[in-house]
MDTraj code that builds the backbone (N, CA, C; nanometers):
import mdtraj as md
import numpy as np

residues = "MET SER LEU GLY ILE ALA ILE LYS GLY HIS ASN ILE VAL GLY ASN VAL ARG GLN THR ILE ALA ALA VAL ASN PHE GLY THR SER TYR PRO THR GLY GLY GLU PRO LEU SER ALA ARG ASN LEU ALA LEU GLY VAL VAL ASP ASN LEU GLN VAL PHE PRO LYS ASN GLY TYR MET PHE GLU TYR ASP TYR THR ASN SER LYS LEU LYS ALA TYR TYR PRO ARG ALA ALA ILE THR ASN THR LEU ALA VAL SER THR PRO VAL LEU ALA HIS ALA SER GLY ALA THR ALA VAL THR SER SER ALA ALA THR VAL PRO ASN HIS THR ALA ALA ALA CYS THR ILE THR GLY VAL ALA GLY ILE ALA ALA GLY VAL GLY THR GLU VAL PRO ASN THR THR ASP LEU SER ALA LEU THR ASN VAL ARG ILE VAL ALA MET GLY VAL".split()
xyz = np.array([
    [-6.7313, -11.7481, 1.0789],
    [-6.8249, -11.7519, 0.9681],
    [-6.7661, -11.8407, 0.8598],
    [-6.8479, -11.9163, 0.7936],
    [-6.7995, -12.0070, 0.6902],
    [-6.7847, -11.9361, 0.5558],
    [-6.7184, -12.0044, 0.4650],
    [-6.6981, -11.9512, 0.3312],
    [-6.8278, -11.9518, 0.2515],
    [-6.8435, -11.8523, 0.1657],
    [-6.9483, -11.8565, 0.0647],
    [-6.8859, -11.9170, -0.0596],
    [-6.9440, -12.0234, -0.1109],
    [-6.8838, -12.0963, -0.2222],
    [-6.9777, -12.0942, -0.3422],
    [-6.9247, -12.0553, -0.4579],
    [-7.0020, -12.0574, -0.5822],
    [-6.9252, -12.1424, -0.6838],
    [-6.9863, -12.2523, -0.7274],
    [-6.9245, -12.3374, -0.8289],
    [-6.9408, -12.2677, -0.9642],
    [-6.8299, -12.2482, -1.0332],
    [-6.8301, -12.1790, -1.1622],
    [-6.8282, -12.2752, -1.2800],
    [-6.7806, -12.3979, -1.2583],
    [-6.7776, -12.4936, -1.3686],
    [-6.7109, -12.6233, -1.3298],
    [-6.7322, -12.7244, -1.4165],
    [-6.6720, -12.8565, -1.3986],
    [-6.6078, -12.8977, -1.5301],
    [-6.4994, -12.9703, -1.5204],
    [-6.4324, -13.0261, -1.6377],
    [-6.3866, -13.1669, -1.6036],
    [-6.3667, -13.2464, -1.7064],
    [-6.3045, -13.3768, -1.6904],
    [-6.1685, -13.3672, -1.7584],
    [-6.0621, -13.3957, -1.6831],
    [-5.9258, -13.3911, -1.7351],
    [-5.8701, -13.5324, -1.7198],
    [-5.8655, -13.6068, -1.8305],
    [-5.8269, -13.7476, -1.8228],
    [-5.9322, -13.8231, -1.7439],
    [-5.8912, -13.8836, -1.6341],
    [-5.9876, -13.9535, -1.5484],
    [-6.0107, -13.8793, -1.4165],
    [-5.9825, -13.7479, -1.4165],
    [-5.9961, -13.6654, -1.2968],
    [-6.1004, -13.5562, -1.3202],
    [-6.1791, -13.5328, -1.2179],
    [-6.2761, -13.4219, -1.2248],
    [-6.2088, -13.2937, -1.1771],
    [-6.2472, -13.1848, -1.2397],
    [-6.1948, -13.0533, -1.2021],
    [-6.3138, -12.9627, -1.1720],
    [-6.3060, -12.8942, -1.0576],
    [-6.4086, -12.7971, -1.0207],
    [-6.3448, -12.6598, -1.0131],
    [-6.4080, -12.5636, -1.0771],
    [-6.3646, -12.4240, -1.0678],
    [-6.4678, -12.3538, -0.9813],
    [-6.4211, -12.2860, -0.8779],
    [-6.5117, -12.2215, -0.7831],
    [-6.4592, -12.0845, -0.7435],
    [-6.5472, -12.0068, -0.6849],
    [-6.5114, -11.8778, -0.6270],
    [-6.5607, -11.8784, -0.4835],
    [-6.4782, -11.8305, -0.3919],
    [-6.5197, -11.8261, -0.2517],
    [-6.5143, -11.6833, -0.2001],
    [-6.6017, -11.6568, -0.1056],
    [-6.6054, -11.5291, -0.0340],
    [-6.5767, -11.5597, 0.1122],
    [-6.4816, -11.4880, 0.1688],
    [-6.4507, -11.5052, 0.3102],
    [-6.5473, -11.4229, 0.3944],
    [-6.5544, -11.4561, 0.5224],
    [-6.6462, -11.3882, 0.6130],
    [-6.5777, -11.2841, 0.7015],
    [-6.6480, -11.2457, 0.8049],
    [-6.6022, -11.1383, 0.8930],
    [-6.5191, -11.1875, 1.0116],
    [-6.5055, -11.3205, 1.0290],
    [-6.4305, -11.3708, 1.1433],
    [-6.3566, -11.4991, 1.1053],
    [-6.2347, -11.4822, 1.0569],
    [-6.1524, -11.5956, 1.0147],
    [-6.1125, -11.6783, 1.1367],
    [-6.1344, -11.8111, 1.1326],
    [-6.0944, -11.8952, 1.2463],
    [-5.9507, -11.9452, 1.2327],
    [-5.8761, -11.9461, 1.3418],
    [-5.7410, -12.0005, 1.3403],
    [-5.7459, -12.1433, 1.2874],
    [-5.6541, -12.1748, 1.1984],
    [-5.6500, -12.3086, 1.1398],
    [-5.7212, -12.3176, 1.0072],
    [-5.7981, -12.2152, 0.9716],
    [-5.8599, -12.2113, 0.8398],
    [-6.0110, -12.2291, 0.8391],
    [-6.0676, -12.1958, 0.7239],
    [-6.2122, -12.2104, 0.7004],
    [-6.2401, -12.3512, 0.6478],
    [-6.3430, -12.4185, 0.6986],
    [-6.3776, -12.5514, 0.6467],
    [-6.4114, -12.5450, 0.4971],
    [-6.3512, -12.6369, 0.4207],
    [-6.3781, -12.6473, 0.2772],
    [-6.3570, -12.7936, 0.2390],
    [-6.4660, -12.8679, 0.2308],
    [-6.4569, -13.0113, 0.2049],
    [-6.4677, -13.0419, 0.0560],
    [-6.4343, -13.1656, 0.0220],
    [-6.4505, -13.2132, -0.1158],
    [-6.5969, -13.2001, -0.1565],
    [-6.6855, -13.2290, -0.0662],
    [-6.8296, -13.2207, -0.0950],
    [-6.8701, -13.0779, -0.1326],
    [-6.8118, -12.9768, -0.0634],
    [-6.8399, -12.8368, -0.0964],
    [-6.8020, -12.8045, -0.2405],
    [-6.7072, -12.8813, -0.2945],
    [-6.6569, -12.8574, -0.4293],
    [-6.7101, -12.9594, -0.5300],
    [-6.8141, -13.0315, -0.4921],
    [-6.8783, -13.1323, -0.5770],
    [-6.7805, -13.2418, -0.6183],
    [-6.6916, -13.2800, -0.5252],
    [-6.5960, -13.3873, -0.5471],
    [-6.6089, -13.4889, -0.4346],
    [-6.5617, -13.6110, -0.4611],
    [-6.5579, -13.7113, -0.3564],
    [-6.4318, -13.6994, -0.2730],
    [-6.3209, -13.6638, -0.3389],
    [-6.1907, -13.6485, -0.2745],
    [-6.1191, -13.5322, -0.3428],
    [-6.0501, -13.4507, -0.2641],
    [-5.9676, -13.3440, -0.3214],
    [-5.8240, -13.3958, -0.3270],
    [-5.7724, -13.4105, -0.4498],
    [-5.6338, -13.4537, -0.4683],
    [-5.5396, -13.3352, -0.4843],
    [-5.5901, -13.2273, -0.5399],
    [-5.5081, -13.1091, -0.5638],
    [-5.5997, -12.9877, -0.5616],
    [-5.5579, -12.8831, -0.4922],
    [-5.6390, -12.7616, -0.4851],
    [-5.5465, -12.6414, -0.4979],
    [-5.5774, -12.5565, -0.5936],
    [-5.4987, -12.4347, -0.6147],
    [-5.5882, -12.3155, -0.5896],
    [-5.5391, -12.2226, -0.5076],
    [-5.6129, -12.0994, -0.4777],
    [-5.5255, -11.9839, -0.5249],
    [-5.5836, -11.8937, -0.5993],
    [-5.5083, -11.7822, -0.6542],
    [-5.5025, -11.6677, -0.5529],
    [-5.3873, -11.6025, -0.5382],
    [-5.3738, -11.4905, -0.4433],
    [-5.4760, -11.3812, -0.4728],
    [-5.5147, -11.3107, -0.3678],
    [-5.6134, -11.2037, -0.3831],
    [-5.5844, -11.0942, -0.2814],
    [-5.5828, -10.9695, -0.3251],
    [-5.5628, -10.8525, -0.2385],
    [-5.4387, -10.8652, -0.1489],
    [-5.3347, -10.9317, -0.1985],
    [-5.2113, -10.9466, -0.1224],
    [-5.2081, -11.0668, -0.0301],
    [-5.3178, -11.1401, -0.0194],
    [-5.3215, -11.2595, 0.0648],
    [-5.2834, -11.3820, -0.0171],
    [-5.2254, -11.4815, 0.0504],
    [-5.1927, -11.6109, -0.0095],
    [-5.2763, -11.7159, 0.0633],
    [-5.2937, -11.8318, -0.0002],
    [-5.3800, -11.9347, 0.0566],
    [-5.3145, -12.0714, 0.0470],
    [-5.3516, -12.1587, 0.1397],
    [-5.3012, -12.2950, 0.1420],
    [-5.4164, -12.3865, 0.1831],
    [-5.4254, -12.5008, 0.1163],
    [-5.5290, -12.5961, 0.1530],
    [-5.4702, -12.7009, 0.2460],
    [-5.5338, -12.7219, 0.3580],
    [-5.4944, -12.8235, 0.4557],
    [-5.5717, -12.9502, 0.4202],
    [-5.5052, -13.0420, 0.3496],
    [-5.5709, -13.1641, 0.3013],
    [-5.6136, -13.2553, 0.4162],
    [-5.5380, -13.2576, 0.5235],
    [-5.5701, -13.3443, 0.6370],
    [-5.6989, -13.3020, 0.7059],
    [-5.7160, -13.1709, 0.7259],
    [-5.8318, -13.1202, 0.7994],
    [-5.9378, -13.0564, 0.7104],
    [-5.9190, -13.0595, 0.5787],
    [-6.0130, -13.0016, 0.4813],
    [-6.0472, -12.8568, 0.5156],
    [-5.9405, -12.7754, 0.5257],
    [-5.9591, -12.6336, 0.5581],
    [-5.8759, -12.5470, 0.4656],
    [-5.9283, -12.4291, 0.4360],
    [-5.8582, -12.3309, 0.3542],
    [-5.7991, -12.2256, 0.4470],
    [-5.6656, -12.2158, 0.4456],
    [-5.5954, -12.1218, 0.5325],
    [-5.5581, -11.9959, 0.4552],
    [-5.5653, -11.8828, 0.5222],
    [-5.5278, -11.7543, 0.4630],
    [-5.3997, -11.7053, 0.5297],
    [-5.3076, -11.6557, 0.4474],
    [-5.1790, -11.6059, 0.4952],
    [-5.1537, -11.4672, 0.4381],
    [-5.0763, -11.3878, 0.5111],
    [-5.0272, -11.2650, 0.4521],
    [-4.8762, -11.2795, 0.4397],
    [-4.8194, -11.2244, 0.3302],
    [-4.6757, -11.2386, 0.3097],
    [-4.5967, -11.1622, 0.4151],
    [-4.4736, -11.2031, 0.4340],
    [-4.3897, -11.1398, 0.5345],
    [-4.2465, -11.1375, 0.4836],
    [-4.1781, -11.0297, 0.5097],
    [-4.0374, -11.0183, 0.4717],
    [-3.9503, -11.0539, 0.5905],
    [-3.8339, -11.1052, 0.5620],
    [-3.7374, -11.1376, 0.6667],
    [-3.6153, -11.0478, 0.6487],
    [-3.5699, -10.9865, 0.7568],
    [-3.4498, -10.9031, 0.7512],
    [-3.3302, -10.9967, 0.7586],
    [-3.2432, -10.9863, 0.6588],
    [-3.1308, -11.0791, 0.6515],
    [-3.0007, -11.0214, 0.7060],
    [-2.9925, -10.8922, 0.7256],
    [-2.8719, -10.8292, 0.7782],
    [-2.9130, -10.7210, 0.8771],
    [-2.8185, -10.6708, 0.9487],
    [-2.8465, -10.5611, 1.0408],
    [-2.7545, -10.4441, 1.0128],
    [-2.7953, -10.3290, 1.0573],
    [-2.7162, -10.2072, 1.0439],
    [-2.6696, -10.1629, 1.1816],
    [-2.5557, -10.0970, 1.1861],
    [-2.5046, -10.0409, 1.3110],
    [-2.4925, -9.8904, 1.2941],
    [-2.5247, -9.8174, 1.3978],
    [-2.5144, -9.6716, 1.3958],
    [-2.4143, -9.6309, 1.5020],
    [-2.3142, -9.5526, 1.4609],
    [-2.2199, -9.5006, 1.5591],
    [-2.2518, -9.3528, 1.5802],
    [-2.2594, -9.3139, 1.7053],
    [-2.2901, -9.1747, 1.7367],
    [-2.1615, -9.0987, 1.7631],
    [-2.1419, -8.9893, 1.6920],
    [-2.0190, -8.9111, 1.7107],
    [-2.0259, -8.8283, 1.8386],
    [-1.9144, -8.7767, 1.8762],
    [-1.9101, -8.6819, 1.9877],
    [-1.8956, -8.5429, 1.9288],
    [-1.9461, -8.4456, 1.9963],
    [-1.9407, -8.3075, 1.9491],
    [-1.8334, -8.2308, 2.0252],
    [-1.7629, -8.1471, 1.9531],
    [-1.6594, -8.0649, 2.0160],
    [-1.7256, -7.9562, 2.0989],
    [-1.6782, -7.9397, 2.2198],
    [-1.7331, -7.8380, 2.3091],
    [-1.6196, -7.7894, 2.3974],
    [-1.6252, -7.6668, 2.4379],
    [-1.5177, -7.6078, 2.5176],
    [-1.4921, -7.6871, 2.6456],
    [-1.5950, -7.7480, 2.7050],
    [-1.5751, -7.8164, 2.8322],
    [-1.5523, -7.9662, 2.8152],
    [-1.5391, -8.0161, 2.6916],
    [-1.5149, -8.1588, 2.6713],
    [-1.6052, -8.2161, 2.5633],
    [-1.6052, -8.3475, 2.5519],
    [-1.6835, -8.4160, 2.4487],
    [-1.8201, -8.4554, 2.5028],
    [-1.9210, -8.4429, 2.4194],
    [-2.0575, -8.4788, 2.4557],
    [-2.1140, -8.5705, 2.3482],
    [-2.1686, -8.6830, 2.3889],
    [-2.2301, -8.7744, 2.2916],
    [-2.3524, -8.7073, 2.2301],
    [-2.3794, -8.7392, 2.1046],
    [-2.4940, -8.6811, 2.0349],
    [-2.6216, -8.7457, 2.0862],
    [-2.7109, -8.6637, 2.1380],
    [-2.8449, -8.7071, 2.1741],
    [-2.9391, -8.5998, 2.1256],
    [-3.0680, -8.6232, 2.1381],
    [-3.1612, -8.5209, 2.0904],
    [-3.1457, -8.3917, 2.1691],
    [-3.1117, -8.4005, 2.2987],
    [-3.0946, -8.2780, 2.3756],
    [-2.9572, -8.2164, 2.3541],
    [-2.8526, -8.3004, 2.3340],
    [-2.7174, -8.2477, 2.3124],
    [-2.7095, -8.1705, 2.1819],
    [-2.7902, -8.2084, 2.0840],
    [-2.7848, -8.1426, 1.9538],
    [-2.8332, -7.9992, 1.9610],
    [-2.9026, -7.9619, 2.0673],
    [-2.9541, -7.8256, 2.0788],
    [-2.8753, -7.7404, 2.1778],
    [-2.7689, -7.7975, 2.2349],
    [-2.6888, -7.7247, 2.3325],
    [-2.6040, -7.6203, 2.2587],
    [-2.5993, -7.4965, 2.3081],
    [-2.5177, -7.3932, 2.2428],
    [-2.3705, -7.4318, 2.2409],
    [-2.2977, -7.3780, 2.1460],
    [-2.1531, -7.3977, 2.1295],
    [-2.1160, -7.5382, 2.0832],
    [-2.2109, -7.6158, 2.0343],
    [-2.1804, -7.7466, 1.9779],
    [-2.1767, -7.7332, 1.8261],
    [-2.0881, -7.8062, 1.7639],
    [-2.0847, -7.8076, 1.6178],
    [-2.1609, -7.9301, 1.5688],
    [-2.2210, -7.9208, 1.4530],
    [-2.2998, -8.0310, 1.3980],
    [-2.2086, -8.1455, 1.3580],
    [-2.2573, -8.2682, 1.3756],
    [-2.1832, -8.3871, 1.3342],
    [-2.2828, -8.4884, 1.2816],
    [-2.2375, -8.5781, 1.1985],
    [-2.3252, -8.6784, 1.1389],
    [-2.3043, -8.8140, 1.2037],
    [-2.4116, -8.8926, 1.2122],
    [-2.4013, -9.0306, 1.2580],
    [-2.3493, -9.1141, 1.1422],
    [-2.2825, -9.2231, 1.1736],
    [-2.2310, -9.3130, 1.0712],
    [-2.3090, -9.4435, 1.0779],
    [-2.3609, -9.4854, 0.9630],
    [-2.4347, -9.6117, 0.9550],
    [-2.3483, -9.7097, 0.8777],
    [-2.3261, -9.8285, 0.9350],
    [-2.2460, -9.9308, 0.8689],
    [-2.3254, -10.0600, 0.8606],
    [-2.2854, -10.1466, 0.7726],
    [-2.3523, -10.2750, 0.7560],
    [-2.4217, -10.2811, 0.6213],
    [-2.4912, -10.3899, 0.5999],
    [-2.5627, -10.4108, 0.4747],
    [-2.7081, -10.4398, 0.5073],
    [-2.7966, -10.3620, 0.4494],
    [-2.9394, -10.3869, 0.4694],
    [-2.9827, -10.4941, 0.3716],
    [-3.0562, -10.5882, 0.4182],
    [-3.1047, -10.6938, 0.3300],
    [-3.2420, -10.7399, 0.3719],
    [-3.3287, -10.7549, 0.2753],
    [-3.4628, -10.8068, 0.3018],
    [-3.4876, -10.9190, 0.2026],
    [-3.5360, -11.0308, 0.2520],
    [-3.5660, -11.1452, 0.1674],
    [-3.7087, -11.1898, 0.1944],
    [-3.7602, -11.2682, 0.1049],
    [-3.8945, -11.3222, 0.1257],
    [-3.8933, -11.4091, 0.2504],
    [-3.9949, -11.3941, 0.3313],
    [-4.0080, -11.4749, 0.4513],
    [-4.1276, -11.5674, 0.4380],
    [-4.1401, -11.6580, 0.5289],
    [-4.2538, -11.7496, 0.5304],
    [-4.3778, -11.6699, 0.5670],
    [-4.4872, -11.6923, 0.4952],
    [-4.6116, -11.6228, 0.5250],
    [-4.6615, -11.6555, 0.6644],
    [-4.7395, -11.5664, 0.7195],
    [-4.7956, -11.5836, 0.8524],
    [-4.9466, -11.5979, 0.8407],
    [-5.0030, -11.6983, 0.9083],
    [-5.1481, -11.7163, 0.9019],
    [-5.2177, -11.5943, 0.9595],
    [-5.3266, -11.5588, 0.8972],
    [-5.4077, -11.4460, 0.9424],
    [-5.4543, -11.4757, 1.0855],
    [-5.4500, -11.3780, 1.1764],
    [-5.4921, -11.4023, 1.3151],
    [-5.6403, -11.4379, 1.3285],
    [-5.6703, -11.5084, 1.4353],
    [-5.8074, -11.5483, 1.4672],
    [-5.8999, -11.4262, 1.4698],
    [-6.0187, -11.4426, 1.4196],
    [-6.1286, -11.3437, 1.4146],
    [-6.1032, -11.2261, 1.3200],
    [-6.0001, -11.2346, 1.2340],
    [-5.9747, -11.1271, 1.1375],
    [-6.0899, -11.1168, 1.0379],
    [-6.1310, -10.9961, 1.0086],
    [-6.2370, -10.9714, 0.9103],
    [-6.1764, -10.9787, 0.7701],
    [-6.2106, -11.0838, 0.6968],
    [-6.1629, -11.1009, 0.5595],
    [-6.2762, -11.0841, 0.4587],
    [-6.3829, -11.0193, 0.4986],
    [-6.4997, -11.0068, 0.4110],
    [-6.4708, -10.9295, 0.2821],
    [-6.3595, -10.8574, 0.2765],
    [-6.3215, -10.7888, 0.1520],
    [-6.2651, -10.8879, 0.0495],
    [-6.2339, -11.0103, 0.0936],
    [-6.1845, -11.1132, 0.0025],
    [-6.3028, -11.1851, -0.0601],
    [-6.3434, -11.1366, -0.1746],
    [-6.4565, -11.1962, -0.2460],
    [-6.4105, -11.2470, -0.3818],
    [-6.4809, -11.3455, -0.4308],
    [-6.4534, -11.4005, -0.5635],
    [-6.3091, -11.4529, -0.5748],
    [-6.2608, -11.5164, -0.4672],
    [-6.1287, -11.5769, -0.4668],
    [-6.1384, -11.7063, -0.5472],
    [-6.0592, -11.7180, -0.6516],
    [-6.0691, -11.8308, -0.7447],
    [-5.9953, -11.9540, -0.6964],
    [-6.0643, -12.0686, -0.7140],
    [-6.0115, -12.1991, -0.6741],
    [-6.0252, -12.2955, -0.7917],
    [-5.9232, -12.3766, -0.8118],
    [-5.9314, -12.4871, -0.9051],
    [-5.8985, -12.6124, -0.8243],
    [-5.9964, -12.7029, -0.8134],
    [-5.9790, -12.8249, -0.7362],
    [-5.9889, -12.9454, -0.8287],
    [-5.9018, -13.0445, -0.8042],
    [-5.9054, -13.1667, -0.8831],
    [-5.9169, -13.2863, -0.7912],
    [-5.9942, -13.3825, -0.8335],
    [-6.0141, -13.5034, -0.7550],
    [-6.1046, -13.5997, -0.8282],
    [-6.1676, -13.6871, -0.7512],
    [-6.2605, -13.7853, -0.8096],
    [-6.3952, -13.7730, -0.7460],
])
top = md.Topology()
chain = top.add_chain()
for i, resn in enumerate(residues, 1):
    res = top.add_residue(resn, chain, resSeq=i)
    for name in ("N", "CA", "C"):
        top.add_atom(name, md.element.get_by_symbol(name[0]), res)
traj = md.Trajectory(xyz[None], top)
């Protein structure tokens, strides 16, 4: 489904035209983005296009293919943790801690040890999958500049 586009206003900034618009996404996002041409924005050429984040989604304009892409943010794990499992004292020997070993009679409780450093950093956004329903994304603001 294509974007619903509502032009909210036009400005002249120096020798460049500026279009302010709001778009509504549809129920089936296509891989690679929704078509959004300069003509849709009452411009001859799009030189710069800014889309403001909405409902946690980020957007990017593909100038080569004249498409608006939707992304969701993603975190990247920068470190890992290690867990060491203790052994439990038992009259007949040592038993590794498992969910079933923890309930065996005559075992004493022991704690697992977690080592390492947990780290999460901003990751590169991931494009929304094909056919995703983005119809809740309405009135997404765009500022486009061109001639």
